[in-house]
One Martini backbone bead per residue (centre of mass of N, CA, C, O) as a GRO file, in nm:
protein
  329
    1MET     BB    1  13.574  12.404   0.917
    2VAL     BB    2  13.656  12.600   1.161
    3LYS     BB    3  13.666  12.914   1.223
    4LYS     BB    4  13.903  13.130   1.247
    5ASN     BB    5  13.881  13.278   1.566
    6PHE     BB    6  13.579  13.259   1.658
    7PHE     BB    7  13.634  13.168   1.982
    8VAL     BB    8  13.782  13.407   2.061
    9ASP     BB    9  13.661  13.532   2.363
   10LYS     BB   10  13.428  13.365   2.404
   11GLU     BB   11  13.129  13.325   2.581
   12ILE     BB   12  13.095  13.008   2.750
   13LEU     BB   13  12.837  12.764   2.804
   14ILE     BB   14  12.826  12.440   2.980
   15THR     BB   15  12.599  12.209   3.017
   16GLY     BB   16  12.720  11.928   3.144
   17GLY     BB   17  13.055  11.968   3.142
   18LEU     BB   18  13.143  11.689   3.313
   19GLY     BB   19  13.084  11.522   3.087
   20PHE     BB   20  13.147  11.372   2.803
   21ILE     BB   21  13.092  11.597   2.588
   22GLY     BB   22  13.147  11.857   2.753
   23SER     BB   23  13.452  11.807   2.818
   24ASN     BB   24  13.557  11.783   2.530
   25LEU     BB   25  13.457  12.063   2.449
   26ALA     BB   26  13.610  12.234   2.655
   27ILE     BB   27  13.895  12.162   2.562
   28LYS     BB   28  13.863  12.272   2.273
   29LEU     BB   29  13.783  12.567   2.344
   30VAL     BB   30  14.045  12.640   2.483
   31GLU     BB   31  14.222  12.596   2.230
   32LEU     BB   32  14.038  12.834   2.077
   33GLY     BB   33  14.006  13.079   2.309
   34ALA     BB   34  13.791  13.041   2.513
   35LYS     BB   35  13.544  13.127   2.762
   36VAL     BB   36  13.479  12.889   3.018
   37ILE     BB   37  13.170  12.759   3.150
   38ILE     BB   38  13.055  12.530   3.397
   39LEU     BB   39  12.750  12.338   3.441
   40ASP     BB   40  12.700  12.108   3.724
   41ALA     BB   41  12.533  11.871   3.939
   42LEU     BB   42  12.650  11.587   3.996
   43ILE     BB   43  12.475  11.348   3.950
   44PRO     BB   44  12.451  11.045   4.026
   45LYS     BB   45  12.519  10.842   3.734
   46PHE     BB   46  12.531  11.080   3.492
   47GLY     BB   47  12.873  11.136   3.432
   48GLY     BB   48  13.005  11.320   3.614
   49ASN     BB   49  13.363  11.435   3.604
   50LYS     BB   50  13.634  11.607   3.713
   51PHE     BB   51  13.858  11.457   3.548
   52ASN     BB   52  13.773  11.538   3.255
   53ILE     BB   53  13.919  11.847   3.303
   54PHE     BB   54  14.225  11.828   3.376
   55PRO     BB   55  14.377  11.978   3.132
   56VAL     BB   56  14.175  12.261   3.214
   57ARG     BB   57  14.131  12.333   3.526
   58ASN     BB   58  14.285  12.639   3.506
   59LYS     BB   59  14.088  12.755   3.239
   60ILE     BB   60  13.820  12.717   3.402
   61ILE     BB   61  13.481  12.738   3.508
   62VAL     BB   62  13.315  12.585   3.793
   63LYS     BB   63  12.968  12.504   3.845
   64ILE     BB   64  12.774  12.383   4.107
   65GLY     BB   65  12.450  12.307   3.966
   66ASP     BB   66  12.102  12.354   3.907
   67MET     BB   67  11.884  12.419   3.642
   68ARG     BB   68  11.620  12.441   3.834
   69ASN     BB   69  11.768  12.704   3.933
   70PRO     BB   70  11.727  13.030   3.858
   71ALA     BB   71  11.969  13.158   4.010
   72THR     BB   72  12.187  12.985   3.884
   73ILE     BB   73  12.133  13.055   3.588
   74LYS     BB   74  12.165  13.361   3.592
   75ARG     BB   75  12.476  13.368   3.664
   76VAL     BB   76  12.562  13.208   3.373
   77VAL     BB   77  12.406  13.363   3.118
   78ILE     BB   78  12.523  13.624   3.139
   79ASP     BB   79  12.697  13.732   2.852
   80LYS     BB   80  12.659  13.504   2.665
   81ASP     BB   81  12.711  13.379   2.340
   82ILE     BB   82  12.720  13.061   2.417
   83ILE     BB   83  12.517  12.758   2.449
   84PHE     BB   84  12.582  12.432   2.563
   85ASN     BB   85  12.308  12.206   2.594
   86LEU     BB   86  12.391  11.896   2.775
   87ALA     BB   87  12.192  11.856   2.987
   88GLY     BB   88  12.101  11.528   3.114
   89THR     BB   89  11.914  11.235   3.072
   90LEU     BB   90  11.965  10.900   2.896
   91SER     BB   91  11.782  10.686   3.025
   92HIS     BB   92  11.546  10.468   2.918
   93ILE     BB   93  11.486  10.289   3.160
   94ASP     BB   94  11.458  10.509   3.385
   95SER     BB   95  11.218  10.660   3.247
   96MET     BB   96  11.018  10.412   3.311
   97THR     BB   97  11.073  10.399   3.639
   98ASP     BB   98  11.144  10.741   3.649
   99PRO     BB   99  10.967  10.983   3.503
  100PHE     BB  100  10.998  11.247   3.684
  101THR     BB  101  11.299  11.289   3.661
  102ASP     BB  102  11.306  11.318   3.356
  103LEU     BB  103  11.116  11.560   3.345
  104GLU     BB  104  11.280  11.757   3.518
  105ILE     BB  105  11.553  11.747   3.346
  106ASN     BB  106  11.429  11.746   3.031
  107CYS     BB  107  11.221  12.000   3.092
  108ARG     BB  108  11.228  12.198   3.333
  109ALA     BB  109  11.525  12.278   3.300
  110GLN     BB  110  11.492  12.393   3.013
  111LEU     BB  111  11.291  12.618   3.087
  112CYS     BB  112  11.473  12.766   3.283
  113LEU     BB  113  11.685  12.844   3.077
  114LEU     BB  114  11.504  12.990   2.867
  115GLU     BB  115  11.377  13.201   3.055
  116THR     BB  116  11.643  13.332   3.140
  117CYS     BB  117  11.731  13.415   2.858
  118ARG     BB  118  11.487  13.591   2.788
  119LYS     BB  119  11.544  13.799   3.028
  120PHE     BB  120  11.898  13.818   3.016
  121ASN     BB  121  11.971  13.665   2.704
  122PRO     BB  122  11.825  13.693   2.393
  123LYS     BB  123  12.105  13.668   2.198
  124VAL     BB  124  12.159  13.386   2.235
  125LYS     BB  125  12.316  13.080   2.161
  126ILE     BB  126  12.168  12.746   2.128
  127ILE     BB  127  12.291  12.413   2.184
  128PHE     BB  128  12.111  12.119   2.153
  129ALA     BB  129  12.088  11.788   2.291
  130GLY     BB  130  11.982  11.552   2.111
  131THR     BB  131  11.812  11.252   1.965
  132ARG     BB  132  11.746  10.963   1.790
  133ASN     BB  133  11.508  10.874   1.990
  134GLN     BB  134  11.286  11.065   1.875
  135TYR     BB  135  11.194  10.862   1.638
  136GLY     BB  136  11.229  10.574   1.697
  137LYS     BB  137  11.104  10.374   1.475
  138ALA     BB  138  11.198  10.313   1.166
  139LEU     BB  139  11.042  10.358   0.845
  140TYR     BB  140  11.326  10.453   0.730
  141LEU     BB  141  11.630  10.433   0.528
  142PRO     BB  142  11.748  10.692   0.603
  143VAL     BB  143  11.713  10.927   0.857
  144ASP     BB  144  11.549  11.218   0.852
  145GLU     BB  145  11.428  11.522   0.979
  146LYS     BB  146  11.119  11.441   0.869
  147HIS     BB  147  11.076  11.229   1.048
  148ILE     BB  148  10.887  11.087   1.251
  149GLN     BB  149  10.801  11.134   1.607
  150GLU     BB  150  10.808  10.807   1.793
  151PRO     BB  151  10.874  10.725   2.078
  152THR     BB  152  10.952  10.440   2.307
  153ASP     BB  153  11.003  10.659   2.538
  154ILE     BB  154  11.023  10.906   2.774
  155ASN     BB  155  11.292  11.028   2.697
  156GLY     BB  156  11.212  11.089   2.403
  157ILE     BB  157  10.971  11.272   2.462
  158ASN     BB  158  11.133  11.485   2.626
  159SER     BB  159  11.323  11.558   2.392
  160VAL     BB  160  11.111  11.670   2.206
  161ALA     BB  161  11.009  11.890   2.397
  162ALA     BB  162  11.279  12.040   2.435
  163GLU     BB  163  11.317  12.114   2.142
  164LYS     BB  164  11.050  12.276   2.114
  165TYR     BB  165  11.120  12.490   2.316
  166HIS     BB  166  11.357  12.611   2.163
  167PHE     BB  167  11.196  12.689   1.902
  168LEU     BB  168  10.986  12.867   2.035
  169TYR     BB  169  11.193  13.076   2.150
  170GLY     BB  170  11.288  13.151   1.870
  171ARG     BB  171  11.021  13.252   1.740
  172ILE     BB  172  10.916  13.446   1.981
  173TYR     BB  173  11.213  13.563   2.124
  174GLY     BB  174  11.494  13.522   1.937
  175LEU     BB  175  11.636  13.281   1.980
  176LYS     BB  176  11.921  13.082   1.902
  177ALA     BB  177  11.840  12.758   1.781
  178ILE     BB  178  11.987  12.422   1.816
  179SER     BB  179  11.955  12.084   1.702
  180VAL     BB  180  12.121  11.770   1.799
  181ARG     BB  181  12.080  11.451   1.664
  182MET     BB  182  12.216  11.196   1.824
  183SER     BB  183  12.406  10.932   1.822
  184ASN     BB  184  12.616  10.693   1.894
  185THR     BB  185  12.856  10.767   2.141
  186TYR     BB  186  13.217  10.749   2.165
  187GLY     BB  187  13.483  10.754   2.415
  188PRO     BB  188  13.642  10.960   2.595
  189ARG     BB  189  13.483  11.032   2.920
  190HIS     BB  190  13.303  10.812   2.964
  191GLN     BB  191  13.114  10.646   3.150
  192MET     BB  192  13.191  10.299   3.316
  193LYS     BB  193  12.960  10.179   3.537
  194HIS     BB  194  12.736  10.170   3.303
  195SER     BB  195  12.473  10.121   3.034
  196LYS     BB  196  12.251  10.369   3.037
  197GLN     BB  197  12.444  10.579   2.837
  198GLY     BB  198  12.573  10.341   2.672
  199VAL     BB  199  12.711  10.048   2.517
  200LEU     BB  200  12.987  10.087   2.387
  201ASN     BB  201  13.165  10.150   2.637
  202TRP     BB  202  13.071   9.903   2.795
  203PHE     BB  203  13.195   9.692   2.614
  204ILE     BB  204  13.484   9.788   2.651
  205ARG     BB  205  13.502   9.741   2.952
  206LEU     BB  206  13.442   9.441   2.966
  207LEU     BB  207  13.684   9.357   2.782
  208MET     BB  208  13.904   9.487   2.958
  209ASP     BB  209  13.796   9.291   3.208
  210ARG     BB  210  13.740   9.002   3.088
  211LYS     BB  211  13.440   9.006   2.993
  212LYS     BB  212  13.136   8.908   2.890
  213VAL     BB  213  12.932   8.983   2.630
  214GLU     BB  214  12.588   9.083   2.601
  215LEU     BB  215  12.367   9.018   2.333
  216PHE     BB  216  12.082   9.111   2.211
  217GLY     BB  217  11.976   8.866   2.050
  218ASP     BB  218  12.194   8.861   1.753
  219GLY     BB  219  12.352   9.151   1.710
  220SER     BB  220  12.219   9.301   1.432
  221GLN     BB  221  12.199   9.572   1.527
  222ILE     BB  222  12.188   9.894   1.402
  223ARG     BB  223  12.437  10.151   1.440
  224ASP     BB  224  12.512  10.500   1.450
  225VAL     BB  225  12.841  10.593   1.488
  226ASN     BB  226  13.038  10.817   1.709
  227TYR     BB  227  13.307  10.991   1.754
  228ILE     BB  228  13.373  11.249   1.960
  229ASP     BB  229  13.534  11.440   1.766
  230ASP     BB  230  13.305  11.465   1.556
  231VAL     BB  231  13.095  11.591   1.744
  232ILE     BB  232  13.252  11.845   1.819
  233GLU     BB  233  13.274  11.958   1.534
  234ALA     BB  234  12.973  11.992   1.489
  235LEU     BB  235  12.916  12.193   1.719
  236LEU     BB  236  13.113  12.414   1.617
  237LEU     BB  237  12.994  12.459   1.334
  238LEU     BB  238  12.708  12.540   1.428
  239ALA     BB  239  12.792  12.777   1.620
  240SER     BB  240  12.948  12.932   1.358
  241SER     BB  241  12.656  12.936   1.216
  242ASN     BB  242  12.381  13.105   1.071
  243LYS     BB  243  12.231  12.876   0.909
  244SER     BB  244  12.155  12.698   1.181
  245ASN     BB  245  11.933  12.855   1.282
  246ASN     BB  246  11.654  12.694   1.380
  247GLN     BB  247  11.774  12.392   1.360
  248ALA     BB  248  11.779  12.048   1.267
  249TYR     BB  249  12.026  11.778   1.329
  250ASN     BB  250  12.189  11.515   1.215
  251LEU     BB  251  12.382  11.253   1.350
  252GLY     BB  252  12.629  11.051   1.179
  253GLY     BB  253  12.822  10.773   1.073
  254GLN     BB  254  12.877  10.434   1.119
  255PRO     BB  255  12.733  10.163   1.029
  256VAL     BB  256  12.674   9.905   1.285
  257THR     BB  257  12.690   9.628   1.441
  258LEU     BB  258  12.719   9.518   1.755
  259LYS     BB  259  12.885   9.271   1.684
  260SER     BB  260  13.105   9.418   1.517
  261PHE     BB  261  13.202   9.606   1.736
  262VAL     BB  262  13.295   9.387   1.934
  263GLU     BB  263  13.491   9.244   1.737
  264THR     BB  264  13.681   9.488   1.712
  265VAL     BB  265  13.766   9.503   2.005
  266ILE     BB  266  13.885   9.219   2.020
  267LYS     BB  267  14.097   9.258   1.800
  268ILE     BB  268  14.254   9.489   1.945
  269LEU     BB  269  14.301   9.332   2.222
  270GLY     BB  270  14.328   9.002   2.157
  271GLU     BB  271  14.055   8.966   2.328
  272GLY     BB  272  13.746   8.796   2.386
  273LYS     BB  273  13.384   8.776   2.462
  274TYR     BB  274  13.061   8.655   2.339
  275LYS     BB  275  12.694   8.665   2.366
  276THR     BB  276  12.372   8.558   2.311
  277VAL     BB  277  12.052   8.696   2.417
  278LEU     BB  278  11.768   8.754   2.540
  279PHE     BB  279  11.540   8.979   2.564
  280PRO     BB  280  11.440   9.178   2.782
  281ASN     BB  281  11.137   9.306   2.839
  282ASP     BB  282  11.219   9.608   2.888
  283ARG     BB  283  11.391   9.628   2.626
  284LYS     BB  284  11.197   9.525   2.404
  285ALA     BB  285  10.975   9.754   2.441
  286ILE     BB  286  11.215   9.993   2.344
  287GLU     BB  287  11.315   9.897   2.087
  288VAL     BB  288  11.424  10.045   1.765
  289GLY     BB  289  11.628   9.917   1.600
  290ASN     BB  290  11.732  10.021   1.320
  291TYR     BB  291  11.996  10.282   1.256
  292VAL     BB  292  12.014  10.553   1.010
  293ALA     BB  293  12.156  10.851   0.915
  294ASP     BB  294  12.082  11.152   0.763
  295ILE     BB  295  12.354  11.402   0.666
  296LYS     BB  296  12.300  11.617   0.441
  297LYS     BB  297  12.230  11.879   0.591
  298ILE     BB  298  12.498  11.928   0.751
  299ASN     BB  299  12.679  11.910   0.504
  300THR     BB  300  12.554  12.148   0.344
  301ASP     BB  301  12.564  12.381   0.568
  302VAL     BB  302  12.879  12.297   0.719
  303GLY     BB  303  13.055  12.034   0.615
  304TRP     BB  304  12.983  11.776   0.769
  305GLN     BB  305  13.187  11.481   0.853
  306PRO     BB  306  13.301  11.194   0.931
  307LYS     BB  307  13.651  11.065   1.010
  308VAL     BB  308  13.645  10.841   1.222
  309SER     BB  309  13.708  10.536   1.257
  310ILE     BB  310  13.625  10.270   1.435
  311GLU     BB  311  13.908  10.158   1.489
  312GLU     BB  312  14.037  10.425   1.578
  313GLY     BB  313  13.837  10.493   1.807
  314ILE     BB  314  13.885  10.241   1.979
  315LYS     BB  315  14.186  10.278   2.025
  316LYS     BB  316  14.164  10.553   2.171
  317THR     BB  317  13.981  10.456   2.399
  318ILE     BB  318  14.162  10.237   2.519
  319GLU     BB  319  14.409  10.415   2.577
  320TYR     BB  320  14.271  10.598   2.781
  321TYR     BB  321  14.174  10.374   2.990
  322GLN     BB  322  14.453  10.255   3.043
  323LYS     BB  323  14.562  10.528   3.172
  324TYR     BB  324  14.260  10.615   3.342
  325LYS     BB  325  14.102  10.389   3.500
  326ARG     BB  326  14.063  10.494   3.800
  327ALA     BB  327  13.845  10.728   3.707
  328TYR     BB  328  13.615  10.492   3.591
  329PHE     BB  329  13.616  10.178   3.719
   0.00000   0.00000   0.00000
């Protein structure tokens, strides 16, 4: 459980705060009494959506700007207590076809943030959004934080580099850095226009639109999925704990095959179809296979464990998009 009153009047910056995880986090932080500023570049197709923060639109400050601009970063990092650094591009496919954009956003932008913090706010705590894709293909399951990191695509390599930048600045310059290696996250406020930032919400959208889902291979690939509320709780617990400083943590929830996830959505909707298809060559080349996270470390250090069942999470997600479909579909 998050410490009572810990976030009251805390000065918080969320980079990428108009996106999926950032907007849900911003809403929760406002509820907890924090003073929240969002920085988001609103790059097309990256998931930023002003509607995401509609419930708290008059209670937070939103700055539209690019993290690669040092002047922009300087204005928003000064005097912040905590930075939730969630900005970045997540597409594995795009990173292979447009590697320099991925490098710019997931590496250069991260260095701009860290350098600015070093110069103007060296006491800040930064929670960085890492990814399970940093591990690549699992050599054993469940995957713990000591597992070798051999990404299968450029996005994963750049995520490893960005995490290492954070820890280097922690060791050398005294910044308090935490990396959260996230699994597949789904829920309200995820962009729903394409599948490049996560297939779970995309499957939900297709089925809500009465379209057939295509599962690559036989659909038996295991993913460790998290509902967004559980992810937000993990971020808040880590931000409020001194034990977590300069540590990397896995997030993981409930292992499920993609086929089973889709079948659960169909069951809840009462209709829907799917079929299995051959892996496209570009997808097959970077497929990571089964993934299950070992979450003993985060559970031991801050007491986190996922609470929302897959069925409950899917129901909440469907209800949200049924109500606000126009803002996402």
